[in-house]
C-alpha positions in Angstrom: -33.9 -48.0 22.2 -34.2 -45.6 19.4 -30.3 -45.9 18.4 -31.3 -49.5 16.8 -34.1 -48.2 14.8 -32.1 -46.1 14.3 -29.5 -48.1 13.0 -31.6 -50.3 11.2 -32.9 -47.4 9.0 -29.6 -46.5 8.1 -28.5 -50.0 7.3 -31.5 -51.3 4.8 -33.0 -53.5 7.8 -36.6 -53.4 8.0 -38.0 -53.5 11.4 -41.2 -55.0 11.5 -42.1 -55.3 15.6 -40.2 -54.1 18.5 -41.2 -54.8 22.0 -39.1 -54.5 25.1 -39.0 -56.4 28.2 -37.0 -54.3 30.8 -36.0 -55.3 34.5 -34.5 -53.5 37.3 -32.9 -54.4 40.9 -33.3 -52.1 43.2 -31.7 -51.8 46.4 -33.8 -49.8 49.7 -32.1 -48.9 51.9 -32.6 -48.9 55.9 -33.9 -45.0 55.5 -35.6 -45.3 52.9 -33.2 -44.4 50.2 -32.6 -46.4 47.4 -31.3 -47.0 44.0 -30.9 -49.6 40.9 -28.1 -51.8 40.8 -28.6 -52.8 37.6 -30.9 -52.9 34.7 -31.6 -56.1 31.9 -33.3 -54.7 28.8 -34.7 -57.8 26.7 -35.6 -56.0 23.1 -37.7 -58.5 21.1 -37.4 -57.4 17.4 -38.7 -59.0 14.3 -37.6 -58.2 10.5 -38.9 -58.3 7.6 -35.6 -60.8 6.1 -34.4 -63.5 7.7 -30.9 -63.1 6.0 -29.9 -59.9 7.9 -30.9 -61.3 11.8 -27.1 -61.3 12.7 -27.0 -57.7 11.5 -29.1 -56.6 13.8 -28.2 -58.4 16.4 -24.6 -56.1 15.8 -26.6 -53.0 15.3 -28.1 -54.1 18.7 -24.8 -54.1 20.0 -23.8 -51.0 18.4 -26.9 -49.0 20.0 -25.9 -50.2 23.3 -22.5 -48.5 23.0 -24.2 -45.4 21.6 -27.5 -44.9 24.4 -26.4 -41.7 26.8 -29.1 -43.1 29.2 -26.8 -46.6 29.6 -23.7 -44.7 29.6 -25.0 -42.4 32.0 -25.5 -45.1 34.5 -23.5 -45.9 37.8 -24.9 -49.6 37.4 -24.7 -52.0 34.9 -27.1 -51.4 32.1 -27.2 -55.2 30.2 -29.4 -55.9 27.1 -30.3 -59.3 25.7 -31.7 -58.5 22.1 -33.5 -61.3 20.0 -34.6 -60.7 16.8 -36.3 -63.0 14.6 -38.2 -62.9 11.1 
């Protein structure tokens, strides 16, 4: 999520590493069509200052609220962030 990197930069939280392990659940119908039912994002972010971990997690929550893609889906988009320093 680019939003979280932007919010961290604005808040002075230095991000040194960011990876995401996304997972999706899709249903396929008998006619071959299908759609996603749910997506889970599992971002893992490393920051420079351990005292800012709670701030970084809160910024993940805010980024999820602002994300145009997550807001545009007709299925649940869940995020489970982990932040370490």
